[in-house]
C-alpha positions as CSV (number, residue, x, y, z in Angstrom):
1,X,54.0,10.3,6.8
2,X,52.7,10.8,10.4
3,X,49.3,9.5,9.5
4,X,50.8,6.3,8.1
5,X,52.9,5.8,11.3
6,X,49.9,6.4,13.5
7,X,47.7,3.9,11.6
8,X,50.4,1.2,11.1
9,X,52.0,1.3,14.5
10,X,49.9,3.0,17.2
11,X,46.4,2.3,16.0
12,X,46.6,-1.0,14.2
13,X,44.9,-3.5,16.6
14,X,47.4,-6.3,16.0
15,X,50.6,-4.1,16.4
16,X,49.0,-2.3,19.3
17,X,48.3,-5.6,21.1
18,X,51.9,-6.7,20.5
19,X,53.4,-3.5,21.9
20,X,51.1,-3.6,24.9
21,X,52.4,-7.1,25.7
22,X,56.0,-6.8,24.8
23,X,57.0,-3.1,25.2
24,X,54.4,-0.7,26.5
25,X,57.1,1.9,26.8
26,X,57.5,1.9,23.0
27,X,53.7,2.2,22.5
28,X,53.7,5.2,24.8
29,X,56.7,6.7,23.1
30,X,55.2,6.3,19.6
31,X,52.0,7.9,20.8
32,X,53.7,10.7,22.5
33,X,55.8,11.6,19.5
34,X,52.8,11.6,17.2
35,X,50.9,13.9,19.5
36,X,53.9,16.1,19.8
37,X,54.2,16.4,16.0
38,X,50.5,17.3,15.8
39,X,51.0,19.9,18.5
40,X,53.9,21.4,16.6
41,X,51.7,21.7,13.5
42,X,53.8,19.2,11.6
43,X,50.8,17.1,10.8
44,X,47.1,17.5,10.4
45,X,45.6,14.1,11.4
46,X,42.6,12.5,9.7
47,X,39.3,12.8,11.6
48,X,39.3,10.4,14.5
49,X,43.1,9.9,14.6
50,X,43.8,12.6,17.1
51,X,41.2,11.4,19.6
52,X,42.3,7.8,19.2
53,X,45.9,8.7,19.9
54,X,44.9,10.8,23.0
55,X,42.9,7.9,24.3
56,X,45.7,5.5,23.6
57,X,48.2,7.7,25.5
58,X,45.9,7.7,28.6
59,X,45.5,4.0,28.3
60,X,49.2,3.3,27.9
61,X,50.0,5.5,31.0
62,X,47.5,3.4,32.9
63,X,49.0,0.2,31.7
64,X,52.5,1.3,32.9
65,X,51.1,2.4,36.2
66,X,49.5,-1.0,36.7
67,X,52.8,-2.7,36.0
68,X,54.5,-0.4,38.5
69,X,56.6,1.2,35.7
70,X,55.7,4.9,36.2
71,X,59.3,6.2,35.7
72,X,62.1,5.0,33.5
73,X,65.3,4.1,35.3
74,X,68.7,4.4,33.7
75,X,71.5,2.0,34.2
76,X,72.5,-1.4,33.1
77,X,70.3,-4.3,32.1
78,X,68.9,-5.7,28.9
């Protein structure tokens, strides 16, 4: 199940590009959750998947920093 989510949402180039543009927080959250699942031994990723997710997490953190969105804020708003 985790491998399918990783491939379909985080690592699929088209979906990844969409998330980068429209909701980089979601891309970071998906990647973080997948790495957490692997770290808790809930999933043994296919070769290459773990490294790709780790690189994506670093990239997504950089993207959020570039946008000046380093910390989530709570409160109202859409």
